N, C-alpha and C positions, 0 to 999 in steps of 0.2 A: 621068632622073628625070618626064620626061614619058610615056614607054613606062609607068612602073611606075601613076602616077596613073591615065592610061587604065584599065591594067588592073583596078588597085584598082577604080574607078567602075563598070565592070562588073559586078566582085562583088557588089560592093554595091547596083548598082542589082539585080540577081541575084535578092539575098538578102531586098531594096523589093520584088521583085514576090510574091515568095512568100510575105513575110509578108501583105502585101496581099490573097492572095489566100485565104490560110486564118483572116484575124485582123482583116480590116479595117482601113480606117484608123489604128484605133489600137495595132492590131497592127505596122503601119507604123512609128509614131513613137515606140514602145517598142524600135524596133529600132534609130532612131536614136539614142534616149539610150543604147542599149546600145553601139553602133561608137561615138558621141562621146566615152563614160568610159573604153573599152575601146581603142580603136583608133581616136583623136584627134590634136590636133596635135602630144603628143609622142614618140606612135606613127610617124606619118607624117604629112609636109605638103609641100605644093611651091608655093612663090610665086608669082602669076599677077599683074602687074602691082603694085600696091600691096598687095593683099592673101594672105592664106595660103589655100590650098583643101586639106581633108582628105577624107577618106571620108563622113564624117557629113556634111556640108554640099552633097555631091554629092545622098546619099541624100535630103536635107531640098528639096533644090530640085528634086529628081525628084517625090517626096510632091506638094509645090505644084503642079504640073503635074498629076497624075492630078486633086489639088483640082478643079483651076479646070477640065478637060477634064470629071470624073464628076460635075460639081455637079450635075447633074439627075439620076442615075441613086441607087439603093441605099446603094453605097457611103459617098455622103454625105446626114447627117441635118442638114441646115442649120433651127439656131436663132434664134429674135429674138431681136435685139441686148436688151440691159441696160442698166441705168445703170453697172454695173462697166466695161462695154464699152467706152460712152463713154466714162469715166473714163480707160481705158487708151490709150486711142486719143489722148485729149488729152495726156496722161503723155509720150508716145511722141513726138508733134508738140512737145512742148515741151523734149524731149530733144534732137529733132531741129537746131530751131532755137537752140537755143542751142549746139549743136556747130559748127555751118556760119556763125554770126555770130561766131565767134572762130576763134584761130588752128587750126582743125582739121589742117594741113598738117604740124604737129609732130610730130618722132618718124616719120617716116616714117607720117604719118596717121592716129598712133595713136589720136588723140580718134576719129576716125569709125570706126576698127577697133572699138574698145571699144563703140561705138552698135551698131553691125550683127551683133558677133560675140554680144556680151554682152547686149545688148535685144533687138536687130529678132530674131535667132533665136529666141529664148525666145519671143516672142511670136508666129512662124509656129506654133510646137510650141502653142503655146496656144489658139490657132487651129482650128488640124487634129483638136485631140484634144476640144475644142469640140461642134466638129462631126461627130465618129464617131459611128457607129452604138454605141450605148452602152447596150445591153439587159445583163442578168445576166451571160451567158456572157463575153460584152467585158471587165464589171466583174470580174470571177472573173480573167480572164485580166489583168488590173493589178496584184490584190494579188498573183498569184503571181508575178508578174515580181519587185515587189519583194521578196516573202521571198525568192526564189533570187537575184536579187542581191546584197540584204543578207547573206545567209549569205557566198557569194562573197568580197564585203569583209572578212566576219569575220574568215574564212578567210585572206584575205591580210594583213588586219590585225596579225591575231596572227600571221602568220610574220615580218613586216618588224621589229616588236617584239622577237621572239624571233631574228634573224638566221637564217631559217630556210628561205634562198632558192629551197632546190630546191621551195617548195612555191608561190613567188611567180610569176604570171603577170599580164599579159605581162612580159620579161623587163626590158623596161627600167627597171621600179621597182625592179629592186635596181640600177641601174648608178651609179656613188659621179659620173656628171656631172651627175645631178641631186641636190645633195649638197643643198638647204636642206629642213628637218623629215626629214633623213636621220636613221633608229631610231628615227621613229613610225611608228603604221598610218596612210599616206599615200594608200593604195591605187591604180589607176591614175592616177585625176587627183594625183598628188604633190602633195596639200594634204591637211591632216589635216582640214580643217575642212568641205569638200566632201565628203570620205569616212565622216565624222561625221553629215553631214545625210543621205546615203543611205542609210549605217546604222541611222538612226533612223529612216527612213521602213519602212526593211526589219523594224526590230522590229515595228513595229506593224500592218504588213500580216501579220506571223506572227502575232502575237495576233488580229488580228481573225478566224483563222480557227477559232478558240477555241469558238465556239457549235455548227460545225458538227458538231462530234467527239465524241465516247464519251471518257469516261475514259482508256483506252489511248491512243489517239489526242493527247488533252492531254498525256499526259504526253512526248509527243516535241515537241507546241507549244512546254512548257516548257523541253527540253532544246535545241533549234535557238533558242528565244529566250536562253537563256543563253549561248550561242556567241556569238551575236548583241552582248548586254550585251558579251562579254569584248571584243570588239573595239571597240565603243562607247569603253571603257576605255584599250585600245591604240593610242587615236590621240592619248592625253595629251593632251590639249587640254578645256581647263576650260570653255568656252562650249559645245563641245560636250556634256560630260556635263551640265550645265545645264539645255542645249534637251531634248536625251532625259529626263532626270530629270523636268522641267515636263510633256512631251507624255504620257509614262509614269503623272504623276500626273492629267493631265487628263482620259487613257483611263479611269483607274479609279473614275474621279469620277464619269464620265456613263455608267461601265455600269455600275453597282451601281445597285439600287433606291432610290430619293431618301430612304427613309427611313433609309438607311443612310450616307447620301453627309456630312453634317454630321458623324457618329464618324469615317468613314473620312479624311476632310481634316484631323481634328486629330490621330488618329494620324500619319498623316503627315509633316506638319507637325512632331511632337515629335519623329521617328526622324531625319528633317531638321535639326531643333536638335540633337541629341544629335549626329549625324554630323559637322556643322561643328563642333562644339562640343570632340569629341575629335579630327578632323585640320585643323580651321581654316588651322592653322599648315603644315602640308606640302601644302596644295596651293596654297599663293604661292610655295614655290621647296621645287625638286623637278628632279632633271637629265631631262630629256628627250631633245634632241635631241644625237645625236654627236658634232656640231660648235659644240652653245651648251654653254658650263654654269650650273652650278645661280644664281652669279651675275649671268649674263646674264640668267638666266628673270627672275631678283626687280627686275632692273632694267626689265623688260619690263610689268611691272607698274606701274611707276611715270612708263611711258611714255605711256600713256591720256589722263591732265589733260594732260600737254603738249601731247598732238594735237587735244584737244578745245579748249585757249587759241586756237592756230592758227586751227584753224574757226570757231572764235566771232569770234575777230579777221576774218577774212576776209569772214564775213558779216555784222558791222557797216559795212563800208564798202560792200559792194552787198546790200543784206539781201533785195528784191525779183526781182533774175533773177540773179545771183551771179556770179561768172566767170568762167563757160563750162562746159559739160559737155566735162571728160577733161582739163581744166586746173587742177585741185590741184596737181601738181609741178611747175608753170610758174612758180605765183602763189605758193607758200607760202613761200618764198626770201625773199618781200617782207616776211612777218610772225616772221622768227624773230630777230629784236632789238626788244627791247619793255624800254627802261631799267625803266618802270612796272612789270615783271612778276618775279615774286619766282620761278618759274620760267625753268630753264635753257631755253628755247623751240630756240636750238641742236641740240638732242640730236632733235629733230626731224626735220632738216632728209633722212637717208636716207631717211624711210619714209611711205608712201601711208597716207591716212586710217584708222584703225583703226575706224573706226562707219560704217556704212552711211548715218546719217540727216543725220550730222554731213561726210560727203563730198557728198551733195547738196544740203545747204542751202549749202556754202560756193561748192559749182559751180553751181547751178538756182536758189539762192537760196529763198525763200519760197513761190514757187510751184512750184518742180517739187517740195518736200519736202511742200507739205498736197498735192499730186494723190498720191503715191505712199504717205502714210499713208492718207488718202480709200478708196486702191486697195484696200489692207491690211483696214481698215475693212467697207469692201463685201465684199471676197470671204468675210472672216470672218462678214459677217451670213448670207451666202447660206449657206455650210458648217453655219451653226449651223439654218437653216432647213433645210434639207436632213436633215440629223441629227435632227431635232424632227417630223416632218414624219408624220405615220399615211397618207399615200399611198404613202409609198419602201418599195421591198422593204429587207429586211436589206442587200444587197449597196449599193445606192446610198445608204443613212444610212451605212453603214459609211463609204462617197467623201467624206462629209459629217465623217466624224471625224476620217479622214486628213486632209484637209485643215488643221482646225482646228489639230493637233496638227503638221503641218508648218509653218502659221504661226507657230505657235509656235517651234519649235524654229531658223526662218529670222528672229524676230526676235530670240530669245535670243543668237543669234553675232551679228547684226547689229548688235548693242550691242558688239559689242568685234572685231569682223573688217570688211571694206569687202566683204560676202560677193559683192554685185554682179560683181565684177571676178573672184572664185575662178571657175575653168571647173567649168562645168557647175552651177554653185549654182542660177543661175536657169532653166535649163531644168528642172531636177527642181520649184522651186516653180510655174513656170507652167504645166508639163505637169497636176501636180496638183490646180492650182487650174483650168484647164482644164476638166477632167473634171468636176469639180461644180459649175462652170456649166454645162456642157452637161447635167446630170445635173438640174438646176434646170430648166431650159429646155426640157426632157422633160415639165415639169409646166407649162407656159406660164409658167415664170421668174417665178414666183410662188409659189412652195412657203412654206406659211403654218405656225407652229407650231399644232397641234388636238392633241385630248385623245386619249391613243394608250395602250394597254397601254406600262405603265415595261419598259424595257429590261433583263432582265441578264443577264451573259455568262454567267452557268451557264446559261440553261434559251431556246433559241431559239426553243422554240414558241409561246413567248409573245409573240413578235412576228406583226402584221397580216401575212395572206399576202397576195399581188397577185392 
């Protein structure tokens, strides 16, 4: 095993070096995300001490070394710190103190591993992306990466849902050994929510190419977008549909002239209302996983009020600091018997919390949740300012819009799933946000809303030139 790890690590480092040479630090970061998605823990891992080592983690460690060594070279474009960076640091510090001030060694140091792999490494990706070279060629590389990766995920999700296993790669996705969510579009993440988040990002990145093409090229864009939308459907996950739909609505609303936004909003709301009126009942109960019945799916919809009650009861006992990061499943068993509750709370015993906000509230209290919400708001504000800025190029402003829709999808899914512990979900969020913060940093971290020509997705020539 160690020999395979060494060989794989050398290959990963070579590919990282090639990415750095041809695309800079941002390309190296994208390579980490690609390898972590397709060749991550489920593909290969070796346990060293209490923690598993994977190819992407080796690559990220190498990138961090390169960042430190090349800090004063052209490879790194360091930006000044912003309030969002300080809040992110404080949030990570809060999670760290919350972890190690409680029983962090339980389950083979699982709380510490969750902190490192699901928060620490994404923050490292954020820092690398934020301080990368973010000129127009690099930003277009970012959009092309997400568009191509989204197309790959869409084809994989469709093949999974239709059981055309010859089109599924890597092969472990089709393995019956990974039976959870089997039969849905879960991609290399083995989770339909993570797959849906990346598919949504790929959909938006594809549509953002619209202003750069003439009608023949735009037909191709629509065809590719249709494939990705089909992949989103094949996740068979309602929160993914909701997040993608809200992001698409936001993209359309912000991409048409201001005079058309209110009528467009009315049309979209009426269309959505009509769809829910016709298909609403079928969205509650339908066959999804191969091993899950329609009855089980219907039961899952009734489970969330129970999980919410358990989390709130945990919060009431420790409202400020919570029960400790990573401690939810070790504490919730004490809240499954409440004679005053009308809900069958014991049904929540096998499940983790299904809401990222309630999970943080129970584990880190009001302190942790307030910092998390503040972060989302600060990132959203920066994204809006980048999108609305007159001094930013089209590529830069599209990064702002991409950040807005990724945040929208993240929150929409986070209301129904603990997205922070789903593999590669935080990695996507922190990568996109890091690039947006870096773009804002190129403009002295104070991109202001200014008077600018209206952005019409149909006419890129109305945009100011850099």
